[in-house]
N, CA, C and O atoms as CSV, one atom per row, in Angstrom:
chain,resi,resn,atom,element,x,y,z
A,1,MET,N,N,0.823,-1.193,0.000
A,1,MET,CA,C,0.000,0.000,0.000
A,1,MET,C,C,0.866,1.256,0.000
A,1,MET,O,O,0.511,2.268,-0.604
A,2,ASP,N,N,1.995,1.178,0.679
A,2,ASP,CA,C,2.894,2.332,0.700
A,2,ASP,C,C,3.373,2.684,-0.710
A,2,ASP,O,O,3.479,3.859,-1.061
A,3,ASP,N,N,3.658,1.664,-1.508
A,3,ASP,CA,C,4.107,1.897,-2.884
A,3,ASP,C,C,2.989,2.525,-3.726
A,3,ASP,O,O,3.244,3.420,-4.532
A,4,VAL,N,N,1.764,2.057,-3.537
A,4,VAL,CA,C,0.617,2.609,-4.276
A,4,VAL,C,C,0.421,4.076,-3.896
A,4,VAL,O,O,0.228,4.919,-4.772
A,5,LEU,N,N,0.466,4.382,-2.618
A,5,LEU,CA,C,0.307,5.770,-2.182
A,5,LEU,C,C,1.409,6.662,-2.740
A,5,LEU,O,O,1.135,7.779,-3.178
A,6,ALA,N,N,2.635,6.188,-2.730
A,6,ALA,CA,C,3.754,6.978,-3.259
A,6,ALA,C,C,3.569,7.235,-4.752
A,6,ALA,O,O,3.825,8.343,-5.224
A,7,ALA,N,N,3.130,6.229,-5.494
A,7,ALA,CA,C,2.912,6.392,-6.933
A,7,ALA,C,C,1.787,7.381,-7.202
A,7,ALA,O,O,1.900,8.212,-8.103
A,8,LEU,N,N,0.708,7.304,-6.438
A,8,LEU,CA,C,-0.418,8.222,-6.623
A,8,LEU,C,C,-0.025,9.651,-6.276
A,8,LEU,O,O,-0.407,10.586,-6.980
A,9,LYS,N,N,0.728,9.830,-5.204
A,9,LYS,CA,C,1.175,11.168,-4.812
A,9,LYS,C,C,2.085,11.790,-5.868
A,9,LYS,O,O,2.100,13.008,-6.040
A,10,ALA,N,N,2.837,10.956,-6.569
A,10,ALA,CA,C,3.725,11.461,-7.613
A,10,ALA,C,C,2.938,11.926,-8.839
A,10,ALA,O,O,3.437,12.733,-9.623
A,11,GLU,N,N,1.725,11.429,-9.007
A,11,GLU,CA,C,0.922,11.734,-10.189
A,11,GLU,C,C,-0.142,12.799,-9.961
A,11,GLU,O,O,-0.645,13.376,-10.925
A,12,ALA,N,N,-0.494,13.070,-8.718
A,12,ALA,CA,C,-1.619,13.984,-8.460
A,12,ALA,C,C,-1.337,14.862,-7.254
A,12,ALA,O,O,-0.573,14.495,-6.360
A,13,ASP,N,N,-1.971,16.033,-7.245
A,13,ASP,CA,C,-1.851,16.938,-6.099
A,13,ASP,C,C,-2.676,16.452,-4.922
A,13,ASP,O,O,-2.264,16.581,-3.769
A,14,ILE,N,N,-3.843,15.891,-5.214
A,14,ILE,CA,C,-4.754,15.402,-4.176
A,14,ILE,C,C,-5.229,14.007,-4.560
A,14,ILE,O,O,-5.631,13.773,-5.700
A,15,VAL,N,N,-5.183,13.093,-3.616
A,15,VAL,CA,C,-5.670,11.733,-3.811
A,15,VAL,C,C,-6.760,11.503,-2.771
A,15,VAL,O,O,-6.543,11.716,-1.578
A,16,VAL,N,N,-7.931,11.067,-3.227
A,16,VAL,CA,C,-9.062,10.838,-2.331
A,16,VAL,C,C,-9.408,9.354,-2.347
A,16,VAL,O,O,-9.555,8.755,-3.412
A,17,PHE,N,N,-9.535,8.771,-1.173
A,17,PHE,CA,C,-9.950,7.383,-1.026
A,17,PHE,C,C,-11.323,7.345,-0.377
A,17,PHE,O,O,-11.632,8.163,0.489
A,18,ASP,N,N,-12.133,6.406,-0.791
A,18,ASP,CA,C,-13.405,6.137,-0.141
A,18,ASP,C,C,-13.223,4.823,0.609
A,18,ASP,O,O,-12.994,3.780,-0.003
A,19,ALA,N,N,-13.325,4.873,1.914
A,19,ALA,CA,C,-13.058,3.691,2.730
A,19,ALA,C,C,-14.351,3.219,3.405
A,19,ALA,O,O,-15.314,3.980,3.505
A,20,PRO,N,N,-14.370,1.982,3.860
A,20,PRO,CA,C,-15.548,1.479,4.578
A,20,PRO,C,C,-15.707,2.186,5.920
A,20,PRO,O,O,-14.803,2.895,6.360
A,21,PRO,N,N,-16.853,1.994,6.569
A,21,PRO,CA,C,-17.077,2.643,7.869
A,21,PRO,C,C,-15.972,2.320,8.879
A,21,PRO,O,O,-15.477,1.195,8.943
A,22,VAL,N,N,-15.608,3.311,9.646
A,22,VAL,CA,C,-14.528,3.159,10.628
A,22,VAL,C,C,-14.858,2.084,11.658
A,22,VAL,O,O,-13.989,1.293,12.025
A,23,LEU,N,N,-16.090,2.048,12.123
A,23,LEU,CA,C,-16.449,1.109,13.181
A,23,LEU,C,C,-16.724,-0.293,12.656
A,23,LEU,O,O,-16.753,-1.243,13.439
A,24,GLY,N,N,-16.925,-0.446,11.355
A,24,GLY,CA,C,-17.242,-1.755,10.795
A,24,GLY,C,C,-16.035,-2.664,10.658
A,24,GLY,O,O,-16.086,-3.837,11.027
A,25,VAL,N,N,-14.955,-2.122,10.129
A,25,VAL,CA,C,-13.726,-2.887,9.901
A,25,VAL,C,C,-12.528,-1.974,10.164
A,25,VAL,O,O,-12.688,-0.764,10.327
A,26,THR,N,N,-11.349,-2.546,10.205
A,26,THR,CA,C,-10.160,-1.749,10.508
A,26,THR,C,C,-9.554,-1.085,9.278
A,26,THR,O,O,-8.621,-0.293,9.409
A,27,ASP,N,N,-10.063,-1.391,8.080
A,27,ASP,CA,C,-9.471,-0.874,6.847
A,27,ASP,C,C,-9.343,0.645,6.839
A,27,ASP,O,O,-8.294,1.175,6.476
A,28,ALA,N,N,-10.393,1.343,7.234
A,28,ALA,CA,C,-10.389,2.811,7.181
A,28,ALA,C,C,-9.322,3.395,8.108
A,28,ALA,O,O,-8.614,4.328,7.728
A,29,ALA,N,N,-9.207,2.859,9.297
A,29,ALA,CA,C,-8.208,3.366,10.241
A,29,ALA,C,C,-6.791,3.073,9.756
A,29,ALA,O,O,-5.907,3.922,9.869
A,30,LEU,N,N,-6.575,1.882,9.219
A,30,LEU,CA,C,-5.247,1.531,8.720
A,30,LEU,C,C,-4.859,2.392,7.527
A,30,LEU,O,O,-3.722,2.856,7.437
A,31,LEU,N,N,-5.795,2.607,6.614
A,31,LEU,CA,C,-5.526,3.457,5.462
A,31,LEU,C,C,-5.345,4.910,5.900
A,31,LEU,O,O,-4.441,5.597,5.424
A,32,GLY,N,N,-6.197,5.371,6.798
A,32,GLY,CA,C,-6.125,6.742,7.282
A,32,GLY,C,C,-4.797,7.070,7.931
A,32,GLY,O,O,-4.314,8.197,7.821
A,33,ALA,N,N,-4.204,6.106,8.601
A,33,ALA,CA,C,-2.917,6.324,9.261
A,33,ALA,C,C,-1.800,6.550,8.246
A,33,ALA,O,O,-0.748,7.079,8.602
A,34,LYS,N,N,-2.009,6.159,6.994
A,34,LYS,CA,C,-0.991,6.317,5.951
A,34,LYS,C,C,-1.220,7.563,5.102
A,34,LYS,O,O,-0.443,7.834,4.186
A,35,THR,N,N,-2.272,8.322,5.389
A,35,THR,CA,C,-2.606,9.497,4.583
A,35,THR,C,C,-2.264,10.785,5.330
A,35,THR,O,O,-1.914,10.769,6.510
A,36,ASP,N,N,-2.376,11.899,4.606
A,36,ASP,CA,C,-2.122,13.206,5.225
A,36,ASP,C,C,-3.288,13.664,6.094
A,36,ASP,O,O,-3.096,14.442,7.028
A,37,GLY,N,N,-4.491,13.187,5.795
A,37,GLY,CA,C,-5.656,13.601,6.572
A,37,GLY,C,C,-6.889,12.828,6.168
A,37,GLY,O,O,-6.951,12.238,5.090
A,38,VAL,N,N,-7.872,12.841,7.057
A,38,VAL,CA,C,-9.118,12.099,6.855
A,38,VAL,C,C,-10.303,13.013,7.109
A,38,VAL,O,O,-10.308,13.805,8.051
A,39,LEU,N,N,-11.304,12.887,6.251
A,39,LEU,CA,C,-12.606,13.527,6.478
A,39,LEU,C,C,-13.565,12.446,6.938
A,39,LEU,O,O,-13.692,11.414,6.280
A,40,LEU,N,N,-14.231,12.662,8.037
A,40,LEU,CA,C,-15.210,11.715,8.548
A,40,LEU,C,C,-16.564,12.070,7.943
A,40,LEU,O,O,-17.050,13.188,8.119
A,41,VAL,N,N,-17.176,11.122,7.229
A,41,VAL,CA,C,-18.475,11.358,6.602
A,41,VAL,C,C,-19.563,10.851,7.540
A,41,VAL,O,O,-19.550,9.698,7.970
A,42,VAL,N,N,-20.515,11.748,7.850
A,42,VAL,CA,C,-21.605,11.447,8.777
A,42,VAL,C,C,-22.922,11.618,8.030
A,42,VAL,O,O,-23.147,12.657,7.409
A,43,ARG,N,N,-23.801,10.606,8.083
A,43,ARG,CA,C,-25.067,10.667,7.363
A,43,ARG,C,C,-26.176,11.191,8.273
A,43,ARG,O,O,-26.462,10.616,9.324
A,44,ALA,N,N,-26.794,12.298,7.847
A,44,ALA,CA,C,-27.885,12.906,8.619
A,44,ALA,C,C,-29.026,11.911,8.783
A,44,ALA,O,O,-29.433,11.249,7.829
A,45,GLY,N,N,-29.528,11.818,9.992
A,45,GLY,CA,C,-30.657,10.942,10.271
A,45,GLY,C,C,-30.302,9.480,10.401
A,45,GLY,O,O,-31.173,8.661,10.694
A,46,ALA,N,N,-29.031,9.126,10.189
A,46,ALA,CA,C,-28.641,7.720,10.262
A,46,ALA,C,C,-27.481,7.487,11.228
A,46,ALA,O,O,-27.490,6.518,11.988
A,47,THR,N,N,-26.489,8.367,11.200
A,47,THR,CA,C,-25.332,8.193,12.073
A,47,THR,C,C,-25.633,8.777,13.443
A,47,THR,O,O,-25.969,9.954,13.575
A,48,ARG,N,N,-25.508,7.942,14.447
A,48,ARG,CA,C,-25.751,8.408,15.813
A,48,ARG,C,C,-24.534,9.184,16.318
A,48,ARG,O,O,-23.400,8.910,15.925
A,49,ARG,N,N,-24.788,10.144,17.185
A,49,ARG,CA,C,-23.689,10.959,17.732
A,49,ARG,C,C,-22.641,10.105,18.422
A,49,ARG,O,O,-21.444,10.338,18.259
A,50,ASP,N,N,-23.083,9.117,19.191
A,50,ASP,CA,C,-22.124,8.277,19.907
A,50,ASP,C,C,-21.279,7.461,18.927
A,50,ASP,O,O,-20.104,7.210,19.193
A,51,ALA,N,N,-21.856,7.049,17.810
A,51,ALA,CA,C,-21.088,6.298,16.805
A,51,ALA,C,C,-20.049,7.213,16.151
A,51,ALA,O,O,-18.917,6.789,15.918
A,52,ALA,N,N,-20.416,8.447,15.856
A,52,ALA,CA,C,-19.463,9.397,15.277
A,52,ALA,C,C,-18.329,9.675,16.262
A,52,ALA,O,O,-17.166,9.762,15.869
A,53,ALA,N,N,-18.671,9.812,17.535
A,53,ALA,CA,C,-17.648,10.058,18.556
A,53,ALA,C,C,-16.720,8.852,18.695
A,53,ALA,O,O,-15.509,9.024,18.839
A,54,ARG,N,N,-17.265,7.644,18.655
A,54,ARG,CA,C,-16.434,6.433,18.734
A,54,ARG,C,C,-15.529,6.313,17.518
A,54,ARG,O,O,-14.376,5.899,17.636
A,55,ALA,N,N,-16.055,6.679,16.333
A,55,ALA,CA,C,-15.242,6.634,15.115
A,55,ALA,C,C,-14.077,7.614,15.232
A,55,ALA,O,O,-12.943,7.296,14.874
A,56,LYS,N,N,-14.371,8.796,15.733
A,56,LYS,CA,C,-13.316,9.805,15.927
A,56,LYS,C,C,-12.253,9.287,16.889
A,56,LYS,O,O,-11.058,9.451,16.641
A,57,GLU,N,N,-12.676,8.668,17.974
A,57,GLU,CA,C,-11.741,8.116,18.958
A,57,GLU,C,C,-10.912,6.980,18.360
A,57,GLU,O,O,-9.715,6.876,18.627
A,58,ALA,N,N,-11.549,6.127,17.550
A,58,ALA,CA,C,-10.833,5.006,16.928
A,58,ALA,C,C,-9.756,5.519,15.980
A,58,ALA,O,O,-8.660,4.961,15.922
A,59,LEU,N,N,-10.062,6.570,15.245
A,59,LEU,CA,C,-9.067,7.153,14.343
A,59,LEU,C,C,-7.931,7.795,15.132
A,59,LEU,O,O,-6.765,7.667,14.760
A,60,ALA,N,N,-8.262,8.475,16.202
A,60,ALA,CA,C,-7.240,9.124,17.029
A,60,ALA,C,C,-6.292,8.099,17.655
A,60,ALA,O,O,-5.096,8.359,17.785
A,61,ARG,N,N,-6.818,6.943,18.039
A,61,ARG,CA,C,-5.993,5.905,18.666
A,61,ARG,C,C,-4.869,5.417,17.759
A,61,ARG,O,O,-3.816,5.002,18.243
A,62,VAL,N,N,-5.088,5.465,16.442
A,62,VAL,CA,C,-4.041,4.994,15.523
A,62,VAL,C,C,-3.298,6.150,14.875
A,62,VAL,O,O,-2.563,5.952,13.907
A,63,GLY,N,N,-3.483,7.358,15.404
A,63,GLY,CA,C,-2.720,8.504,14.956
A,63,GLY,C,C,-3.189,9.143,13.667
A,63,GLY,O,O,-2.402,9.795,12.981
A,64,VAL,N,N,-4.454,8.970,13.322
A,64,VAL,CA,C,-4.997,9.564,12.102
A,64,VAL,C,C,-5.204,11.056,12.303
A,64,VAL,O,O,-5.682,11.484,13.354
A,65,ASN,N,N,-4.845,11.849,11.296
A,65,ASN,CA,C,-5.062,13.291,11.318
A,65,ASN,C,C,-6.479,13.559,10.804
A,65,ASN,O,O,-6.699,13.593,9.593
A,66,LEU,N,N,-7.418,13.745,11.692
A,66,LEU,CA,C,-8.807,14.029,11.322
A,66,LEU,C,C,-8.916,15.518,11.015
A,66,LEU,O,O,-8.808,16.353,11.913
A,67,VAL,N,N,-9.128,15.844,9.748
A,67,VAL,CA,C,-9.147,17.249,9.326
A,67,VAL,C,C,-10.546,17.853,9.343
A,67,VAL,O,O,-10.693,19.070,9.222
A,68,GLY,N,N,-11.566,17.030,9.489
A,68,GLY,CA,C,-12.925,17.568,9.539
A,68,GLY,C,C,-13.955,16.489,9.329
A,68,GLY,O,O,-13.647,15.299,9.270
A,69,ALA,N,N,-15.197,16.942,9.216
A,69,ALA,CA,C,-16.319,16.026,8.987
A,69,ALA,C,C,-17.220,16.610,7.911
A,69,ALA,O,O,-17.280,17.824,7.718
A,70,VAL,N,N,-17.919,15.723,7.217
A,70,VAL,CA,C,-18.856,16.113,6.168
A,70,VAL,C,C,-20.212,15.508,6.520
A,70,VAL,O,O,-20.313,14.311,6.787
A,71,LEU,N,N,-21.246,16.336,6.518
A,71,LEU,CA,C,-22.606,15.860,6.784
A,71,LEU,C,C,-23.306,15.671,5.447
A,71,LEU,O,O,-23.448,16.619,4.674
A,72,VAL,N,N,-23.741,14.449,5.176
A,72,VAL,CA,C,-24.405,14.139,3.912
A,72,VAL,C,C,-25.858,13.728,4.145
A,72,VAL,O,O,-26.252,13.401,5.264
A,73,ASN,N,N,-26.640,13.749,3.074
A,73,ASN,CA,C,-28.057,13.346,3.088
A,73,ASN,C,C,-28.910,14.222,3.991
A,73,ASN,O,O,-29.830,13.733,4.647
A,74,VAL,N,N,-28.612,15.506,4.026
A,74,VAL,CA,C,-29.415,16.445,4.802
A,74,VAL,C,C,-30.696,16.714,4.015
A,74,VAL,O,O,-30.628,17.084,2.843
A,75,PRO,N,N,-31.868,16.533,4.639
A,75,PRO,CA,C,-33.131,16.777,3.918
A,75,PRO,C,C,-33.220,18.228,3.438
A,75,PRO,O,O,-32.840,19.151,4.158
A,76,ARG,N,N,-33.720,18.418,2.227
A,76,ARG,CA,C,-33.836,19.766,1.657
A,76,ARG,C,C,-34.709,20.686,2.524
A,76,ARG,O,O,-34.439,21.884,2.614
A,77,ALA,N,N,-35.721,20.153,3.143
A,77,ALA,CA,C,-36.620,20.967,3.957
A,77,ALA,C,C,-35.871,21.640,5.109
A,77,ALA,O,O,-36.223,22.747,5.517
A,78,SER,N,N,-34.859,20.986,5.622
A,78,SER,CA,C,-34.104,21.568,6.739
A,78,SER,C,C,-33.150,22.660,6.278
A,78,SER,O,O,-32.585,23.372,7.107
A,79,MET,N,N,-32.963,22.804,4.976
A,79,MET,CA,C,-32.054,23.826,4.462
A,79,MET,C,C,-32.807,25.081,3.988
A,79,MET,O,O,-32.197,25.993,3.430
A,80,ALA,N,N,-34.100,25.127,4.204
A,80,ALA,CA,C,-34.918,26.236,3.688
A,80,ALA,C,C,-34.477,27.581,4.241
A,80,ALA,O,O,-34.571,28.585,3.534
A,81,GLY,N,N,-33.999,27.637,5.478
A,81,GLY,CA,C,-33.617,28.890,6.086
A,81,GLY,C,C,-32.184,29.291,5.851
A,81,GLY,O,O,-31.741,30.328,6.345
A,82,TYR,N,N,-31.450,28.485,5.103
A,82,TYR,CA,C,-30.020,28.760,4.916
A,82,TYR,C,C,-29.788,29.874,3.943
A,82,TYR,O,O,-28.641,30.229,3.673
């Protein structure tokens, strides 16, 4: 994996990976530890706060640089006042 990451970094300014859920398997944490940063994707109405907090803690335990979070699947009705 280190060789793949090095080759991709040589070809592009930004490399984005889509990984499985952090709490489901260890793949995301292992991959995240080899990257410059991770965005945690949280699904509105589906991801519980405690699960997001546990995911954040799991990433921190392996030294992942969590750069932020993205909220997806926000209902349009809730954005009416934006």
